[in-house]
C-alpha positions, 0 to 999 in steps of 0.5 A: 181187128187182125194184128201181126205182132212184130217184136214190141208193136203190132201191124194192122192188116185186113184179108178179103177174098180167095185165089191168087194173093195180092198184097197192097201197100199204101203211100206215106200218111195214107192207110190200107183204107185207101184200097178198101174199094179196090179190095171189093172189086177184086173178091172173091177171085182174088185174096187181097191183103192190105196193111198199115205201114208201121207208124200209120193208121191202126198199126202201132208207132214205136217211139225209137226213130231207128225202127223206121227204114226201107229195110224194116218195111221189107222185113214186115212184108216178108213177116206178113206173107209168112204169117198168112202162109203165102209163098208168092204174091202179086205185090202192089203199092201207091206212091212211097208204098210203090217205091217200097213194093219195087224195092221188094221185088228187088230184094225178095224176088222169090216172093213175088209173082207179079207187080203193080205200081200206082203213082210212084217212081223209082227214086233218083240217081243223082245225089243232088236230086235225093237231097232236094227230095229229102229236104223239100218233101220228106223233111218238110212233111216231118216239120209240118206234122211236128208244128201242127199235128195231124193238120200238118198232113199233106193234101190228098184224097187218100189222106185222113188225119182221123185215120191216125193214132197221132203223129209220132209214127208219121214223123219217124216215117218221114224221115226214116222211110220216105227219105232217099238214100241211093240209086238201087231201085232205079238201077234194078229196074231192067232186072225186074222179071215178073209181069208189071203193071204201071198205072198213073194219073194223067194229071199227076205231073209229079209222077207221069215222067217216072211212071213212063220211065219205069215202063220203059225199063222194066221188061215187058211192063204195061203203062196204063195212063188214066185221063183226068186222075190226079195222084190216087186214081183207084179213088178218083176213077175206081171203075177205070183202075179196077178194070185195068187191074183185073185185066192185069191180074186175070192175065197173071192168074191165067198164066199161073194156071198153065 
């Protein structure tokens, strides 16, 4: 099982295929397994890298809650690309993984050649909205996991309790990574200067507005709304999702060859 050693813990990752690198980041309490079908659909034409966030899946879960933050996830992503000798990649993510992907392109634009955002959002501008998210979502997840163990996982096609080693890392990730602190991602959307694909399930009512907003604010972004899909269209509607993603990646790869 491939592992990237990070200080005193390891990060699980998988690599398949050859060609333009594509780094995919899962959402909160999911794992890299949610992109297994997507990876199969893209090989052999693309080099697909999937990984488990710290505290998730087969990656280790540090006991120290200070080791869970968006900034540390950024360092994990850089370290993973460096470990695989990847200079620039298409970076994509689902849900909070999409938010982290947005943060990555903003903080490390030199490492990104294109962006894929699946059922995610750019955060909140007002402090009141951020507090509401932090209380009703992030802390609610942490509390449920603390009280009920892995049975406290939220519902979702991409979420499977047996994929995790325990709840410690998930609880720390909810309180350290899932929380919203500022509007830097939201404010930086117009500065994103790489080809961008925004995909959202038509029935994912919590994320359709944010997806439309991102597509409007990111210059030249493409928006694809998959009818009937909810929060994980790559799982519920894989054929449509994979077709949209491959069309986008083929265009990016063609530009890279010019």
